A tleap script that builds the chain and sets N, CA, C and O, in Angstrom:
source leaprc.protein.ff14SB
mol = sequence {
  NMET LYS LYS GLU ILE ILE ILE LEU MET LEU
  LEU THR LEU MET VAL VAL ALA CYS ALA ASP
  VAL ALA ILE VAL ASP GLU CYS LEU PRO ASP
  ASN PRO TYR GLY PHE TRP GLY GLY LEU TRP
  HIE GLY ILE VAL ALA PRO LEU ALA TRP LEU
  GLY SER LEU PHE SER SER ASP ILE ALA VAL
  TYR ALA VAL ASN ASN ASN GLY GLY TRP TYR
  ASP PHE GLY PHE LEU LEU GLY ILE GLY GLY
  LEU GLY PHE GLY GLY GLY SER GLY GLY SER
  CLYS
}
set mol.1.N position { -176.958 -130.495 86.099 }
set mol.1.CA position { -176.213 -129.273 85.867 }
set mol.1.C position { -175.496 -128.810 87.139 }
set mol.1.O position { -174.342 -128.385 87.091 }
set mol.2.N position { -176.187 -128.898 88.266 }
set mol.2.CA position { -175.590 -128.466 89.524 }
set mol.2.C position { -174.401 -129.350 89.909 }
set mol.2.O position { -173.410 -128.866 90.458 }
set mol.3.N position { -174.509 -130.634 89.620 }
set mol.3.CA position { -173.431 -131.561 89.941 }
set mol.3.C position { -172.177 -131.230 89.124 }
set mol.3.O position { -171.063 -131.293 89.646 }
set mol.4.N position { -172.355 -130.882 87.856 }
set mol.4.CA position { -171.211 -130.535 87.007 }
set mol.4.C position { -170.516 -129.272 87.497 }
set mol.4.O position { -169.289 -129.176 87.448 }
set mol.5.N position { -171.296 -128.303 87.969 }
set mol.5.CA position { -170.701 -127.068 88.471 }
set mol.5.C position { -169.887 -127.335 89.724 }
set mol.5.O position { -168.798 -126.786 89.892 }
set mol.6.N position { -170.409 -128.171 90.599 }
set mol.6.CA position { -169.673 -128.502 91.824 }
set mol.6.C position { -168.383 -129.242 91.491 }
set mol.6.O position { -167.336 -128.962 92.075 }
set mol.7.N position { -168.454 -130.180 90.559 }
set mol.7.CA position { -167.253 -130.914 90.149 }
set mol.7.C position { -166.243 -129.966 89.519 }
set mol.7.O position { -165.049 -130.064 89.801 }
set mol.8.N position { -166.705 -129.046 88.666 }
set mol.8.CA position { -165.808 -128.078 88.037 }
set mol.8.C position { -165.157 -127.179 89.088 }
set mol.8.O position { -163.968 -126.876 88.991 }
set mol.9.N position { -165.915 -126.757 90.076 }
set mol.9.CA position { -165.354 -125.923 91.135 }
set mol.9.C position { -164.308 -126.683 91.950 }
set mol.9.O position { -163.280 -126.112 92.316 }
set mol.10.N position { -164.555 -127.954 92.238 }
set mol.10.CA position { -163.582 -128.751 92.979 }
set mol.10.C position { -162.310 -128.980 92.172 }
set mol.10.O position { -161.209 -128.909 92.717 }
set mol.11.N position { -162.453 -129.252 90.886 }
set mol.11.CA position { -161.285 -129.430 90.029 }
set mol.11.C position { -160.479 -128.132 89.929 }
set mol.11.O position { -159.248 -128.152 89.963 }
set mol.12.N position { -161.176 -127.018 89.806 }
set mol.12.CA position { -160.504 -125.726 89.750 }
set mol.12.C position { -159.737 -125.466 91.037 }
set mol.12.O position { -158.596 -125.004 90.997 }
set mol.13.N position { -160.344 -125.756 92.162 }
set mol.13.CA position { -159.672 -125.573 93.444 }
set mol.13.C position { -158.429 -126.445 93.554 }
set mol.13.O position { -157.411 -126.010 94.093 }
set mol.14.N position { -158.502 -127.672 93.047 }
set mol.14.CA position { -157.343 -128.570 93.099 }
set mol.14.C position { -156.203 -128.038 92.244 }
set mol.14.O position { -155.045 -128.110 92.657 }
set mol.15.N position { -156.502 -127.507 91.062 }
set mol.15.CA position { -155.446 -126.997 90.184 }
set mol.15.C position { -154.873 -125.695 90.741 }
set mol.15.O position { -153.664 -125.472 90.671 }
set mol.16.N position { -155.724 -124.840 91.291 }
set mol.16.CA position { -155.241 -123.584 91.881 }
set mol.16.C position { -154.312 -123.861 93.046 }
set mol.16.O position { -153.381 -123.094 93.294 }
set mol.17.N position { -154.551 -124.929 93.751 }
set mol.17.CA position { -153.699 -125.275 94.880 }
set mol.17.C position { -152.273 -125.590 94.433 }
set mol.17.O position { -151.349 -125.532 95.244 }
set mol.18.N position { -152.081 -125.920 93.158 }
set mol.18.CA position { -150.742 -126.209 92.633 }
set mol.18.C position { -149.943 -124.934 92.383 }
set mol.18.O position { -148.715 -124.979 92.313 }
set mol.19.N position { -150.621 -123.805 92.251 }
set mol.19.CA position { -149.946 -122.548 91.946 }
set mol.19.C position { -149.430 -121.935 93.237 }
set mol.19.O position { -150.205 -121.390 94.023 }
set mol.20.N position { -148.146 -122.022 93.452 }
set mol.20.CA position { -147.541 -121.530 94.676 }
set mol.20.C position { -146.648 -120.343 94.348 }
set mol.20.O position { -146.204 -120.187 93.210 }
set mol.21.N position { -146.395 -119.535 95.316 }
set mol.21.CA position { -145.517 -118.379 95.143 }
set mol.21.C position { -144.201 -118.647 95.863 }
set mol.21.O position { -144.171 -119.238 96.942 }
set mol.22.N position { -143.117 -118.199 95.240 }
set mol.22.CA position { -141.803 -118.318 95.874 }
set mol.22.C position { -141.445 -116.969 96.471 }
set mol.22.O position { -141.563 -115.940 95.806 }
set mol.23.N position { -141.010 -116.970 97.719 }
set mol.23.CA position { -140.589 -115.730 98.366 }
set mol.23.C position { -139.290 -115.291 97.711 }
set mol.23.O position { -138.331 -116.060 97.649 }
set mol.24.N position { -139.257 -114.053 97.222 }
set mol.24.CA position { -138.127 -113.582 96.426 }
set mol.24.C position { -136.826 -113.644 97.216 }
set mol.24.O position { -135.785 -113.990 96.658 }
set mol.25.N position { -136.867 -113.318 98.495 }
set mol.25.CA position { -135.646 -113.344 99.306 }
set mol.25.C position { -135.067 -114.751 99.429 }
set mol.25.O position { -133.862 -114.917 99.613 }
set mol.26.N position { -135.924 -115.755 99.326 }
set mol.26.CA position { -135.472 -117.131 99.506 }
set mol.26.C position { -135.185 -117.843 98.185 }
set mol.26.O position { -134.802 -119.013 98.183 }
set mol.27.N position { -135.368 -117.148 97.067 }
set mol.27.CA position { -135.102 -117.770 95.758 }
set mol.27.C position { -133.613 -118.043 95.601 }
set mol.27.O position { -132.770 -117.267 96.051 }
set mol.28.N position { -133.316 -119.138 94.968 }
set mol.28.CA position { -131.922 -119.466 94.692 }
set mol.28.C position { -131.518 -118.786 93.391 }
set mol.28.O position { -132.078 -119.102 92.341 }
set mol.29.N position { -130.567 -117.869 93.429 }
set mol.29.CA position { -130.188 -117.155 92.209 }
set mol.29.C position { -129.562 -118.076 91.156 }
set mol.29.O position { -129.560 -117.742 89.971 }
set mol.30.N position { -129.034 -119.223 91.571 }
set mol.30.CA position { -128.428 -120.125 90.605 }
set mol.30.C position { -129.417 -121.174 90.101 }
set mol.30.O position { -129.026 -122.072 89.355 }
set mol.31.N position { -130.683 -121.082 90.489 }
set mol.31.CA position { -131.685 -122.053 90.057 }
set mol.31.C position { -132.996 -121.348 89.671 }
set mol.31.O position { -134.029 -121.595 90.293 }
set mol.32.N position { -132.966 -120.470 88.646 }
set mol.32.CA position { -134.194 -119.771 88.258 }
set mol.32.C position { -135.109 -120.664 87.419 }
set mol.32.O position { -134.671 -121.673 86.866 }
set mol.33.N position { -136.378 -120.283 87.333 }
set mol.33.CA position { -137.322 -120.995 86.485 }
set mol.33.C position { -136.955 -120.767 85.032 }
set mol.33.O position { -136.612 -119.653 84.638 }
set mol.34.N position { -137.027 -121.824 84.235 }
set mol.34.CA position { -136.724 -121.743 82.820 }
set mol.34.C position { -137.963 -121.960 81.960 }
set mol.34.O position { -139.079 -121.637 82.367 }
set mol.35.N position { -137.756 -122.508 80.777 }
set mol.35.CA position { -138.840 -122.710 79.822 }
set mol.35.C position { -139.958 -123.575 80.392 }
set mol.35.O position { -141.131 -123.215 80.295 }
set mol.36.N position { -139.602 -124.723 80.991 }
set mol.36.CA position { -140.623 -125.649 81.482 }
set mol.36.C position { -141.397 -125.060 82.657 }
set mol.36.O position { -142.601 -125.284 82.782 }
set mol.37.N position { -140.722 -124.321 83.504 }
set mol.37.CA position { -141.411 -123.631 84.588 }
set mol.37.C position { -142.364 -122.570 84.055 }
set mol.37.O position { -143.476 -122.410 84.558 }
set mol.38.N position { -141.915 -121.844 83.025 }
set mol.38.CA position { -142.776 -120.846 82.400 }
set mol.38.C position { -143.977 -121.472 81.720 }
set mol.38.O position { -145.079 -120.926 81.768 }
set mol.39.N position { -143.765 -122.626 81.080 }
set mol.39.CA position { -144.873 -123.324 80.431 }
set mol.39.C position { -145.923 -123.731 81.459 }
set mol.39.O position { -147.118 -123.523 81.251 }
set mol.40.N position { -145.471 -124.314 82.573 }
set mol.40.CA position { -146.406 -124.735 83.613 }
set mol.40.C position { -147.124 -123.533 84.222 }
set mol.40.O position { -148.334 -123.575 84.444 }
set mol.41.N position { -146.380 -122.467 84.491 }
set mol.41.CA position { -147.001 -121.283 85.070 }
set mol.41.C position { -147.997 -120.650 84.103 }
set mol.41.O position { -148.997 -120.076 84.535 }
set mol.42.N position { -147.734 -120.749 82.801 }
set mol.42.CA position { -148.690 -120.245 81.820 }
set mol.42.C position { -149.963 -121.071 81.782 }
set mol.42.O position { -151.058 -120.529 81.629 }
set mol.43.N position { -149.819 -122.382 81.920 }
set mol.43.CA position { -150.988 -123.266 81.898 }
set mol.43.C position { -151.894 -122.990 83.097 }
set mol.43.O position { -153.117 -122.954 82.956 }
set mol.44.N position { -151.299 -122.797 84.271 }
set mol.44.CA position { -152.103 -122.578 85.472 }
set mol.44.C position { -152.352 -121.094 85.757 }
set mol.44.O position { -152.952 -120.764 86.780 }
set mol.45.N position { -151.903 -120.189 84.872 }
set mol.45.CA position { -152.031 -118.755 85.119 }
set mol.45.C position { -153.465 -118.282 85.329 }
set mol.45.O position { -153.702 -117.516 86.263 }
set mol.46.N position { -154.437 -118.696 84.514 }
set mol.46.CA position { -155.802 -118.222 84.775 }
set mol.46.C position { -156.321 -118.658 86.146 }
set mol.46.O position { -157.004 -117.897 86.831 }
set mol.47.N position { -155.996 -119.866 86.528 }
set mol.47.CA position { -156.432 -120.354 87.839 }
set mol.47.C position { -155.633 -119.701 88.964 }
set mol.47.O position { -156.170 -119.432 90.039 }
set mol.48.N position { -154.350 -119.449 88.712 }
set mol.48.CA position { -153.533 -118.767 89.711 }
set mol.48.C position { -154.029 -117.334 89.901 }
set mol.48.O position { -154.008 -116.807 91.014 }
set mol.49.N position { -154.469 -116.714 88.823 }
set mol.49.CA position { -155.017 -115.358 88.936 }
set mol.49.C position { -156.260 -115.356 89.816 }
set mol.49.O position { -156.425 -114.481 90.666 }
set mol.50.N position { -157.132 -116.335 89.611 }
set mol.50.CA position { -158.322 -116.442 90.463 }
set mol.50.C position { -157.925 -116.632 91.918 }
set mol.50.O position { -158.495 -116.005 92.812 }
set mol.51.N position { -156.954 -117.491 92.152 }
set mol.51.CA position { -156.490 -117.716 93.516 }
set mol.51.C position { -155.855 -116.479 94.121 }
set mol.51.O position { -155.980 -116.239 95.322 }
set mol.52.N position { -155.161 -115.676 93.283 }
set mol.52.CA position { -154.498 -114.478 93.797 }
set mol.52.C position { -155.491 -113.405 94.215 }
set mol.52.O position { -155.141 -112.492 94.963 }
set mol.53.N position { -156.724 -113.509 93.741 }
set mol.53.CA position { -157.751 -112.564 94.178 }
set mol.53.C position { -158.114 -112.771 95.641 }
set mol.53.O position { -158.544 -111.841 96.323 }
set mol.54.N position { -157.939 -113.991 96.114 }
set mol.54.CA position { -158.328 -114.332 97.474 }
set mol.54.C position { -157.152 -114.518 98.428 }
set mol.54.O position { -157.340 -114.522 99.644 }
set mol.55.N position { -155.950 -114.673 97.895 }
set mol.55.CA position { -154.784 -114.911 98.738 }
set mol.55.C position { -153.576 -114.173 98.177 }
set mol.55.O position { -153.282 -114.270 96.985 }
set mol.56.N position { -152.885 -113.445 99.024 }
set mol.56.CA position { -151.690 -112.724 98.577 }
set mol.56.C position { -150.473 -113.647 98.479 }
set mol.56.O position { -149.402 -113.212 98.057 }
set mol.57.N position { -150.629 -114.909 98.864 }
set mol.57.CA position { -149.525 -115.869 98.786 }
set mol.57.C position { -149.421 -116.535 97.418 }
set mol.57.O position { -148.483 -117.296 97.180 }
set mol.58.N position { -150.357 -116.268 96.518 }
set mol.58.CA position { -150.363 -116.893 95.187 }
set mol.58.C position { -149.954 -115.860 94.153 }
set mol.58.O position { -150.525 -114.771 94.093 }
set mol.59.N position { -148.975 -116.200 93.345 }
set mol.59.CA position { -148.508 -115.301 92.289 }
set mol.59.C position { -148.783 -115.930 90.925 }
set mol.59.O position { -148.812 -117.153 90.787 }
set mol.60.N position { -148.982 -115.093 89.941 }
set mol.60.CA position { -149.250 -115.576 88.587 }
set mol.60.C position { -147.946 -115.782 87.825 }
set mol.60.O position { -147.859 -116.681 86.989 }
set mol.61.N position { -146.952 -114.981 88.095 }
set mol.61.CA position { -145.706 -114.955 87.332 }
set mol.61.C position { -144.535 -115.082 88.294 }
set mol.61.O position { -144.502 -114.408 89.324 }
set mol.62.N position { -143.576 -115.938 87.972 }
set mol.62.CA position { -142.413 -116.131 88.847 }
set mol.62.C position { -141.394 -115.024 88.622 }
set mol.62.O position { -140.976 -114.779 87.491 }
set mol.63.N position { -141.003 -114.369 89.679 }
set mol.63.CA position { -140.012 -113.304 89.587 }
set mol.63.C position { -138.628 -113.894 89.338 }
set mol.63.O position { -137.816 -113.308 88.622 }
set mol.64.N position { -138.367 -115.041 89.924 }
set mol.64.CA position { -137.074 -115.707 89.785 }
set mol.64.C position { -137.074 -116.561 88.517 }
set mol.64.O position { -137.283 -117.772 88.580 }
set mol.65.N position { -136.837 -115.919 87.355 }
set mol.65.CA position { -136.827 -116.656 86.093 }
set mol.65.C position { -135.595 -116.286 85.284 }
set mol.65.O position { -134.863 -115.357 85.628 }
set mol.66.N position { -135.374 -117.035 84.190 }
set mol.66.CA position { -134.172 -116.803 83.402 }
set mol.66.C position { -134.400 -115.872 82.214 }
set mol.66.O position { -133.532 -115.764 81.348 }
set mol.67.N position { -135.538 -115.204 82.155 }
set mol.67.CA position { -135.753 -114.200 81.122 }
set mol.67.C position { -136.557 -114.703 79.938 }
set mol.67.O position { -137.699 -115.137 80.083 }
set mol.68.N position { -135.947 -114.639 78.768 }
set mol.68.CA position { -136.643 -114.918 77.519 }
set mol.68.C position { -137.251 -116.304 77.407 }
set mol.68.O position { -138.376 -116.443 76.927 }
set mol.69.N position { -136.539 -117.326 77.835 }
set mol.69.CA position { -137.087 -118.680 77.720 }
set mol.69.C position { -138.272 -118.898 78.660 }
set mol.69.O position { -139.231 -119.584 78.306 }
set mol.70.N position { -138.205 -118.319 79.844 }
set mol.70.CA position { -139.340 -118.405 80.759 }
set mol.70.C position { -140.542 -117.687 80.146 }
set mol.70.O position { -141.656 -118.210 80.158 }
set mol.71.N position { -140.314 -116.502 79.619 }
set mol.71.CA position { -141.398 -115.733 79.002 }
set mol.71.C position { -142.019 -116.486 77.828 }
set mol.71.O position { -143.241 -116.504 77.674 }
set mol.72.N position { -141.180 -117.104 77.003 }
set mol.72.CA position { -141.680 -117.870 75.859 }
set mol.72.C position { -142.532 -119.049 76.318 }
set mol.72.O position { -143.605 -119.294 75.766 }
set mol.73.N position { -142.058 -119.779 77.326 }
set mol.73.CA position { -142.838 -120.882 77.868 }
set mol.73.C position { -144.142 -120.411 78.486 }
set mol.73.O position { -145.173 -121.071 78.355 }
set mol.74.N position { -144.096 -119.263 79.163 }
set mol.74.CA position { -145.303 -118.701 79.771 }
set mol.74.C position { -146.330 -118.356 78.691 }
set mol.74.O position { -147.516 -118.655 78.833 }
set mol.75.N position { -145.864 -117.730 77.621 }
set mol.75.CA position { -146.775 -117.380 76.524 }
set mol.75.C position { -147.368 -118.615 75.859 }
set mol.75.O position { -148.556 -118.635 75.535 }
set mol.76.N position { -146.558 -119.632 75.656 }
set mol.76.CA position { -147.097 -120.872 75.084 }
set mol.76.C position { -148.118 -121.508 76.018 }
set mol.76.O position { -149.160 -121.988 75.572 }
set mol.77.N position { -147.823 -121.511 77.296 }
set mol.77.CA position { -148.720 -122.126 78.270 }
set mol.77.C position { -150.053 -121.427 78.388 }
set mol.77.O position { -151.089 -122.071 78.552 }
set mol.78.N position { -150.030 -120.115 78.307 }
set mol.78.CA position { -151.269 -119.364 78.451 }
set mol.78.C position { -152.019 -119.272 77.117 }
set mol.78.O position { -153.163 -118.818 77.075 }
set mol.79.N position { -151.379 -119.698 76.043 }
set mol.79.CA position { -152.027 -119.639 74.729 }
set mol.79.C position { -151.902 -118.271 74.092 }
set mol.79.O position { -152.671 -117.939 73.190 }
set mol.80.N position { -150.951 -117.473 74.541 }
set mol.80.CA position { -150.777 -116.105 74.062 }
set mol.80.C position { -150.257 -115.987 72.648 }
set mol.80.O position { -150.281 -114.897 72.076 }
set mol.81.N position { -149.789 -117.072 72.072 }
set mol.81.CA position { -149.309 -117.012 70.693 }
set mol.81.C position { -150.368 -117.482 69.704 }
set mol.81.O position { -150.079 -117.686 68.525 }
set mol.82.N position { -151.581 -117.649 70.184 }
set mol.82.CA position { -152.671 -118.025 69.296 }
set mol.82.C position { -152.937 -119.513 69.219 }
set mol.82.O position { -153.867 -119.935 68.532 }
set mol.83.N position { -152.131 -120.332 69.919 }
set mol.83.CA position { -152.322 -121.777 69.845 }
set mol.83.C position { -153.462 -122.242 70.750 }
set mol.83.O position { -153.967 -123.352 70.582 }
set mol.84.N position { -153.871 -121.411 71.706 }
set mol.84.CA position { -154.912 -121.812 72.648 }
set mol.84.C position { -156.311 -121.420 72.204 }
set mol.84.O position { -157.274 -121.673 72.928 }
set mol.85.N position { -156.449 -120.808 71.032 }
set mol.85.CA position { -157.751 -120.325 70.589 }
set mol.85.C position { -158.680 -121.422 70.151 }
set mol.85.O position { -159.885 -121.333 70.388 }
set mol.86.N position { -158.171 -122.440 69.528 }
set mol.86.CA position { -159.016 -123.546 69.054 }
set mol.86.C position { -159.944 -123.090 67.942 }
set mol.86.O position { -159.775 -122.007 67.384 }
set mol.87.N position { -160.905 -123.907 67.632 }
set mol.87.CA position { -161.859 -123.587 66.572 }
set mol.87.C position { -163.262 -123.399 67.137 }
set mol.87.O position { -164.249 -123.540 66.415 }
set mol.88.N position { -163.351 -123.082 68.427 }
set mol.88.CA position { -164.660 -122.952 69.071 }
set mol.88.C position { -165.467 -121.780 68.536 }
set mol.88.O position { -166.696 -121.811 68.605 }
set mol.89.N position { -164.825 -120.757 68.010 }
set mol.89.CA position { -165.536 -119.576 67.540 }
set mol.89.C position { -166.028 -119.685 66.111 }
set mol.89.O position { -166.896 -118.912 65.709 }
set mol.90.N position { -165.510 -120.608 65.339 }
set mol.90.CA position { -165.916 -120.714 63.935 }
set mol.90.C position { -166.765 -121.940 63.714 }
set mol.90.O position { -166.468 -123.023 64.217 }
set mol.91.N position { -167.813 -121.759 62.965 }
set mol.91.CA position { -168.702 -122.881 62.650 }
set mol.91.C position { -169.065 -122.877 61.187 }
set mol.91.O position { -169.807 -123.747 60.733 }
savepdb mol mol.pdb
quit
């Protein structure tokens, strides 16, 4: 059991390391995050949130995005439309 927890913690740390923040002043206005960026940010959002508790350099949501498509991808990635619920609660 202890070995699994250590492995899970290491895997979590590796995925959180992928969640980076872009400095708003340095963002390219002609290259905002779109649907695929929102999808990826939604997938790593729970881990990015954990990382943001310990570091102010990690953001959960990209400020430099194209609006609706980024938001839609973010919602799909985080499972906010109900697709991430699975059948774990029903038996």
